[in-house]
Every structure is written in C-alpha cells, then in structure tokens.
N, C-alpha and C positions, 0 to 999 in steps of 0.2 A: 611354325605358328599354327595354333589350333584353329581350324576352320569350321564354321557352321555351314551346313548344306543349305541353301535357301532357294526359294523360288520367288518369282514375281507374284505378288499376292492377289492382284485383281486386274481386271482387263485394262484399267486406267494406267497402271504402272508398267505394264509389261513391256512392250517389245522393243524395240530396235532403234536404230539411229536414222532410219529412212526419213521420217517427217522432219527431223532436225534440220535437214538441208533445204527445206522448202522456202525459208524466208531469209532475206538478206542479213548480212552481218558486217561489222566494221572491219574489213580485211582488205589487204592488198591482193589476195588471191581470189580467183574465180572458183568458188566451190559451191555454187548455187544449183548445180544440177540435181534434179529430183529423181532418185532411183526408187523403183518399186520395191516393196518389202522383200520379195524373193530374190532380187538381184543384189541386195546388200550382202547377203551371205551366199550368193550364187557363184557360178563359174566365171562370170565376167566382171566380178568385183574382187577387191583385195589382190590386185595384180601389180599395182604401182605405188610409188611413194605418194603420188597425188591422191590416190584412193584413201590412204591412211590419213593424210593431211585433211582431207574433206571430213572424215569421220571425227577427227580430233576437234576441228573447228565446229562441227555439228554438236559435239558434246558441250562445248562452251556456249554455243547458241542456245541450247536447251535450258541453260541457266537464266536466259532472258525471258522465259515464259511469264505470262501474267500470273499464273498460279504460284510460281516460286516467289516472285516479287511480292505478291499479296501476302503470302505466308511469312515472309521475312518481316513484314510490317505487323501482321496480326500476332504471330507467335512471339516475336522479339520485342514488341513495343506496346501494342494495344492493351494487353492485360496489366500493364504497369500503371504507375501514377502519372505518366506524362501525357497520355492521350485519353480523350473522351469522344463519344459520338456527337456529331452536330445535333443540337437539340431538335431542329426541325426536320431532320432526316429520319424517315420512317423505316426502321429495320429491326424486326423482332429478334433476329439472330444476334445482332450486336448488342441489343438490350439484354438478352440472355447471358451473353459472355460477360458483360459488365457486372451482372448480378451473380456470377459464378454458377449459372445454370448451363454448364457445358454439355450439350446434348450429343449423344452418339450419332444423331442424324445431321449435325451441323456440317456445313460444306467445308469449313476451315479445318476440319479433322482430316481431310484427305491428304495422304502422304504420297499420292500417285506421281506428282511431278518430280519429286526427289528420287523416287525409285526408278523413274524413267531415265534420269541422268545416270544413276548407278548402273542400270542395265546397259546403257549405251557405253559407259566406260568399260564394263566387263566384256562387251562385244569387241571393242578395240583391243583390249588385253588378250582376248582369245584368238584374234586373227592377225594382229599386226606382225607378229614374229615370222609368220609364214611368208610375208611379202618379201623378206630379204632374199629368199630363194628365187623369187620371180623378177625382182627389179634390183640390179646392182647399185642403183642410185640410192636405194633405201638401205643404209649401212647399219652395222651393229650400234654405232653411236646414235644414229637417228632413232633406232628402236628403243634404246635405253632412255632417251629423252621423252619419247612418246609414252613409254611405260610409266615413267616417273610422274608425268602429268596426269595420267589417268588414275594412278594410285592416289595422288594428292587430291584431285577433284572428287573422287569417290569418298575419300575420308571426310572432306568438308561436308558433303551431303549427309553422311552418317552422323556427323556431329550435330547438325541441325536436328535430325530426327531424334537422337538421344535426348537432347535438351527439351524437345517438344513432347515426347511420349515416354521417355525413359527406357522401357523394355520393348525392343523392336526386333523384327527379323533381320538377319544379316546374311548376305551372300557375296561370294566372289565368283559365282558362276553366271555365265550369260545365258539368257533364254531368248531363243530366236524364232520359235514358233509355238503355237498354242499347245501342242502335244507335250512339250517339255515342262509345262507348268505343274508344280507339285506343292502341296501344303508344307509349311514348315513353321515351327514354333519360334517364339521370340527368344532373343538372347538378352542377358543382363547387361547393365551399363559397363560393368567390369570387362566383360568379354568384348563388347563392341568398341569401347574406347581403346582397349589394348590392340585390337586389330588395326585401328586407325593409326595409332602410334607406331606400330610395327611397319605398316605400309609407308608412312611418312619417313621413317628412318631409312627404309629401303630407297625411297625416292630422292632423298637429300643429295647424295653424291652425283646424281645424273641430271637433275633438273636444272634448267638454265638459271644462271644468276640474274638478279634484277638489273636491268640496264644492258643486258647482253644483246638484245635485239637492236636493230638500227634506231637511231635517234627519232623520237616522236612516234615510233611504231607502237600501236595500241597494245601489242602483246606484252610489252614491258609492264603493263598494269592489268591487262585483261586475261592473261594466262597465269596459271600457277607458276610462280618463280620461287627461287630459293628463299627470298624474304617472306613470300606468302606462306610457304611451307613452315618456316620457323615461327611466324606469327600464329599460324594454326596450332602448331605444337605447343607453344606457350599458352594459348587459350585452352587447349584440351587439358594440359597439366594443371592449370589453375582451376578448371572445373572439377577435375577428379580430386584434387587436393581439398577443395571446399567440401566435397561430399565425404571424404575419408579422413580429413585433418592430417594428411600426410606431409610431413616436413620435406621429405625427399622430392615429392611432386612440386611443392612450392619452389624449391631450389631449381628444379628443372624449368619451371616457368620463368624464373629469373634468368637462367642461362640462355634460353632461346630468345627471350626478349633482348638480351644483350647482343645476340647474334644479329638481330635486325638493326638495332641502334648502331652497332659498329659498322655494319655493311652500308647503312645510309651515310654515315660519316665518311667512309672510304670513298663512296661514290661522289660525295660532295668535293672532297679534296682532289679527286681525279678530274672532275668536270666543271669546277666552279668558274673557270675562266670563260667558258663558252656555252655551257648547257644548263647551269643552275643560276637562276636570278630570283630576286625578291624573297630571299630566305635569310633567317637570322644567322649571323656568323658566330655561332657558338657550337657546342659539341652535339646539339640535336638538329640544328638547321631547319626548324619549323618555318612554314611560310609566314611572311609578314601578314598580319591580319588584314590590312587594308587591301592587299592584292589576293591573298590566299583565300579569303572568304568568297570573293568573286570567282576565282579560278576553280574552286572546289564545288561551289553550290549554285552558281548562277549560269550565265549563258555558255561559258566554256565547258561546263559539264563535268569537269574532273581531270584526273591524270596529272596531278602536280607532283612536285618533288617529294612531298610527304606521303603521297599515295603508295599503297602496297598492292592491293587487289581491288579492282572495280569491275562490275559488269558493264559492258560497253554498249551504250545506246547512241545512235547518231542522229535520230530524229527524222531520218529519211527512210531507210530500209527497216528500221525498228524504232519503236517509241516506248518509253517507260510509262505505259498507260496505267499500271496499278498505282505507282507513286502519284501520278497525275490525279487519278480518281480519289485517292484517299487523302492526299495532302493539298490538292490545288483546286480542280474543278471536276465534279463527278459527272458521269454520263458517257456518251459515245460521240463519234465524230459529228453526227448530224443533230444530236439532241443532247445538250449538256446543261448543267447548272453552274452558276457562278460560284457556288459553294462546294467545298470539299466534303467528304464523308466524315473525316476525323478532324478534331481540333485539339490544340494544346490545352492542357488543364490549367487551373488557376495557380499552380505552383510557379508558373512563369511570369505572373503579372505584377509582382512587386518584390521589394528587397526585404531580406530577413538577415540581420547581422548575426543571428545565432544559428543559421542554417546548418553549419558544419558540426556544431557541438551539442545542440539541443534538439536535433531532428525538427527543425523549424518547419512551419507550414509552407514557406516559400523556399526557393532554390538559390537565388542569387544573393551575394554578399554586398554588392555595391553597384551603383549606376555607372561606375567607370568601366564596367565590363562590356566590351563590344557585343558579346553574345546576348546580353540582356536585351539589347535593341534589335539585334539581327536575327535571332532564332525565331521570333514571332512578330507578327504585326501588332500594332497598338500596345506596345509594352508600356508599363507603368500605369496601367488601368487597374487600380486595386479592387474595383468592384466586379471586374469581369470574371465570370466562371469559365468562360471559354475564349480562346484567342486563336486567330488564324495562324497557321504555320507559315513562316517565311523562308526558312532554311530549305534549300533544294528546289524551291518553286518560284521564288521572285526572279524577275527577268531584268530588273533595272541595272544591276551591277553596282548599285549604290551601297556602300558600307556606311551605316548610320553611326555617327560619332557625335551624339548629342546628349546633353543632360537635361533636355527640355522635359516638360511635364507630360508630353504626349508623344508616343512613338510613331514611327512611320505608318501611314494608312495602307490598307490592303490594296494591291494592284492585281489586275487580271490581264496584264499585258503579254503574258507568255502564250505563244501560239498553241492552240489546243492540239493540233495534229503533229507538231514537230517538237515533242517533249523529249529532249535528248539527254536529260540529266542521268549521269551514271549512278548506279547504286554502289556505294562504297562498302566493301566487305571488311577491309582492314586499311588503316592509315597509321602513320607513326605515333600520333598522340594516344591512340588506342593501345598500342604496344607499350608505350612508356607507362601508361596507367595500369596495364596488366602487371608490369614489373613492380610498380609502386604497391599495388594491392598484395602481391606475393611477399614483398619485403616486410610489410607491416605484419603479416602472419608469421614471419620467421623471427621477428623480434622476440628476444627471450622474455622480456617483461616490459612494464611501463617505463622503466628507466634505461632501456637499451637505446641510448642516444645515438649511437653510430648508425644503426640500421634504420631507426625511425627518421633520422636526418636525411639519409639517402632517399627514403620514400618521399619525404616532404620536398626535397629538391626536384624530384621528377614532377610532382604535382605543381610546384611553383613555376617550373619552366613552361608547362602547358598553360597555366593560369596567367602568367605574366605576359605571354604572347598576346593575350586577349584583352589586355588593359589599354585604355586610352593613353596616348603617349605622355600626357601631362600627369598621369596618376602615379602615386607611389605604389609599392608592392601592397597588394590587398592582403595576402596571406602572411601571417607572422608565426614562426615556429613555436613561439612561447604560448600561443593561443591554445595549443593542443597538449593536453596534460597526460594522456594515456593512450595505450594501443587502441582502445575503443574510439577515442577521438580521431586518431589518424585513420582508422578504418572508415569512419563516416566522411572524413575529408576526401579520401580517395573516391568513395562511392558517389559523393555529390559532385566532385570535379568531373568524373566520368559523365554524369548527367548533363552538367553545364556544357561540356565539350562535345558529347556524342549523342545528344538528344535527337530523337526521330530517326536515328540510323539503325534501328532494330537491335539495340543492345540492352535496353533498360531492364526488361523482364529477366533476362539472363543474369544481369548484375544483381538484381534483387534476390534471385534464387540462390546465387552463390553466398550472398550476405546471410540469407536465411539458413542455408546448410551449415555454414561455419558455426552456427549457434545451436545446432540440433544434435542430439545424441541418439544413438541407436540406428543410424542410417546404414543399411547393408547393401552395397552395390553388387554383391555377389548373389543376391536373391531377388527374384521378381516380386513386384508389389502384390500380384495376385496370389503368391504363395505364402504371404505373410498374414498373420492373424491380427496383428496390431501394427500401427505405423507411428513413427515419431511425430510429435506435435510440431507445428510451425512456430517460428520465433516471432513473438508478438510485435516487437519494434519493426520488423519487416512488414507485417500486416498493417501497422499504423501508418507506414509510408504509403502503402497501396491505397488505403481508403481515404487518404487526405484529398484525393482529387474529387471526392463526392461532396466536399464542403460540409456544412452543418446539416444535421438531420439524421434519420435512422438508416438510410440506405447503406452508408459505410459500415455501420454496426452490424447490419444483416450480412454483409459480405464477410466481415471479420468472423462472424459466428459460423458461417458455412465452411470457411477454410480451416478445418480442424487439423488436418494431418498431411503428410507428404504427398499422397496421391493427388490432392487438389492442386499441386503445383503444375500438373501435367494435363494434357488434353485426353479425352477419351478416344479410343479407337473408333474409326468410322464404322457405323453399323453394317454397311454393305461388306466391309472387309471381314468382319467376324462371321458373317453368314457364308461367305465364300470359303474361308479358311477356318475350319473348326478347331485347329490347333492354337489359334490366337486366344489369349486370355484378356478380357476387357479390364481396363483400369477399375479396380474394385469399388471405387466410390460412385461409379456410373453404372446404371442399369439400362436395359434395352427398351424400356417402355417410354422412350423419348422424354426422360426427365432426369433429375439428379437425385441420387440416394443420399442419405445422411449417415452412412456407416461410420 
C-alpha cells in the first residue's frame, strides 16, 4: 500500500494519548490513570496488556471531545437545508457560514481534534506489538484485535476529514514529541480513501464481531466492530462512487451493506428469545417506533438492536455538551439559555405530498409519519420558519402519535449537567438506505424494475416502521416513474429518518456529485484551473431553508463550483505548514473570493 509520509500539522493536532485518559469513560475497566507525556512512550509504559487497553480506551474517549461532536454537527448538518441558526442568537461566524462566507479564520475549520485521534491510533499501532514480548497475557490475538480497531478508527477520522476538506494530509506515522513534527503536503481524495479501504480490509478478519462482547457491554456499540467496519466501507464506497460514477464502487457499497444487514439478522435469530425485544419480526428487525424512538433518542441514550456504532456518553463522567448546546440549551453549567444555538428549518413544519417527486419545499409526505411529530417540537405549524429540535434532546420518553393540528410543545426537562445522549455514527436504517441509494445508481435505466423495486423495498421498510399503526403504506412504487424519482425518494427518506444525525450535508454532496462532470479525485483542487459546476437542483434544496427573499439566491450565486462544497483550511495551519495549499476559492484576507 502506498504510504504518505505525514506529520502532525499544528500544535493542536499533535501529540499523544496522555490527555485522553484524563476524563472518565463508560467502561468496566479502571483506565483513568493520568500519565505524563514522557511516560506514555517511556520505559515504564507499554509493558502490560492493561497499558495497551488504557490507550485503546483513550483513543475512543478522544472521540467524545466537544470539538469532534461540534464538527460532526457543523460539518455534517448545519450547511445543509435542515438547520438554521436561532434568530435571536448573536454569532457572526454562524451567519457567515450560512451566507457561504467560509473564512479561513473560522474556528470550525480546525481539524485538530480528528488528527489528535489519528495520532493516538498511530501511537498504539507503533507500540502495541512490542508489549507481546513484555507481557505473556497480551497475545498475538489480542494484538491483532487492537491493531484492527486502531486501523478502523483512524479510517473513520480520515473519512470525516476527506468529506470536510477534500485534499488533506495523510499519515500512518506516530509523532510523540515536538522534534519529530515535519511539514507534509496534502493527498488527494483518491489516495486517502484507498488508504482507508486498504486498512479496513486488513482490519476485517480480526476485529470483534458485533455482539461478541458480554451482553449490554458498551463496547458492542462503542468500539469499532465488524458491522461498524462494514458500514464504514459501504459509506466510503458510496462516497467514492458518487464522485467517480464507478459502478464497481456502487456494487461494493451494496455488498458491504448486505454484510451488515445479514449480520444483524443472524444476531436476531441467535438471540431473539432472550436478548432482542421490541423489534419487527421481518428480515430487517428494526426497532418498533413506539419503543425504539425512546431507546435511541431519549433518556436511554442509545445502544439498541439497530445501533451499529455510537459514541458513549453516560452523563456522569462525560456529557454530550456540544449536542446539548447546539440542539437543546446553550451555555455552560452555571449560565445557560433555555434556547439552543441551532433550530430545525421550515422544511419540517408541514406536509408536502410532492416532496419525493417534485423537490417540494417541505419534507414529509403525511401526518401519519411518527417522525413528523417527534423529530421537532411544534410540528404542523406552517408559518414557522424555525422549529426547536426534539430528536435526541427531549426527556419525556413520549412518542407523539397524534394527528392534531398542533405538535407537542417544547420541554426543557432534561438535566443540563447529565446529558448522556449518545452520538450515533451508524445504525441499521442508515446502512439500508446506503444500499438503496447504491441500487438506484446501478439500475440500467428507468425501466429496470428489478433493481429499482429492490431499492424501493428498502426505503419502504424504513418508512413503514415510522407510520402510525392505523395508516396504510404511504409509499407506492407506482408513484416513482424514473431513476431520478427513486434517487429523490432515497435522499428524502434519509432526511426523514436521519435528520440532525450529521448526515444531510454529506447526502447532498453525493447527490450533487452524481450529476457533475469533470470531477477528478486524483488531482487536488488547488492544482486545477477550472472546477466542475455544482448541480443546481442540489443548490435549490440547500437554499429552501431561507424561505422567500434574496438570501437564498445570494447563496446559490456564490456556490459556483466544486471547491465551495468544502471548508477552507484554517489560516493558522497554512502559516505553520507552507506545503499546504488553501482551498482555491478562499483567500487569506479573512474573506471569500469569487474565483
């Protein structure tokens, strides 16, 4: 495998795993000892299996950082049509992002938290093998599992970075003191994504299968497992296929989605008598909505049968403060506002029967959809331009199952300090819809009934789970006449199902890429003289959150080509590392160029 040489680019990304161990984590093991920096790589560390386990747990703990959760929301959701800034919240940075003035000085451009995790993984990969000679209890099998987890977690971090910045530095080397830091240039998406896929393929045979840890052990969902690896591989193949229009990659996305779906089914068959409850008895076994919504998004905080990978927050040793601030109540422990920073846009406030076929202004097809009432507060308010988010922040445990004219009112009943909602990276409906999206793109033409029916059936299974029990099927196959119709069906169903989970901007980017010509993932943006234009229907979706008026038109005008899909590199990074090339539509004078 071709390797890039890389370095840690800035003092924020750099070093080591030491601080990872400073704060509690949801674990049965005591790994909370704080080691000084020089001891993590010194003579008295890396001696025992426990040392390795502490560092592995520390790598996962570092994924719980405020910075990573904040970027999962900002990178994956805020730029899309689903979120807007609370009108009364004063923040010029968010205003600039909404107006596509993505400044090199913006704090959200920092990639440091992800590179910290990457370097921590590299440190484990660098040292863990030597522990076998020191501690007989750390066996070759133990090492292979640890190596697989670190390769997989590192790949996930790189995938976030590729989607946010496109051309990024790549390294598989650990940097354990300041003297080792060296500048390195960016790699192309083709290079980074292939590194990820190679590492994930290497990890697959050794990583623990989902459900292999003891019953109710958080690691079944909080560690990278085989299902998580396969979900990530399906996601990466789908991303690359959308950029390159590769039928082979779409087929790979389908195959790895099937691996997850089949594994979930096998687990259900093996454990249905004593370990799996409140799920549908079909081939997908999704949670019953009346219980599943509560278990996934309310006080239970996650880790249900359909979960695949979640960052684990217990509300005592750690709290999901970024999700809390952006979706629930902003502020700090001693001073906070009853309002969140972000709100749901007007696409959630009313029904549009043409949503899936005519790119309607609203998202939902029927009031019989549980999600219409449960994803936001005060649903069915057609005049509202902003609605408070309910999903992941409501504490009542109530699943609204009403067709009344007014949705449930906002509640602030969740304790501010003990915000234990997990952040869901992958769950089964996500993977089912990844497969559906890939299937649509492999259909030979508008008349390819076999493949399009398969895609529709997957969407129907997700959609039907969310319908009131008295409702008939909302989706009818005959409604959709072409591949383009089915493409929009999948895109909208993903938004109905996965809204606010940090998916929407990536979904819109894939939709855009599939309709762009001239995209070259083997070449960096800064090395190109012209860039492919963006797909206007995608832009039309993005700007619908602005309602009527000229703001949306201004945004559409600015977003002329491929570089606008990505964030600029943080200014401080380009000053430290002179080999970095800034996203070519952003310049260094704290503004946006119109190249």
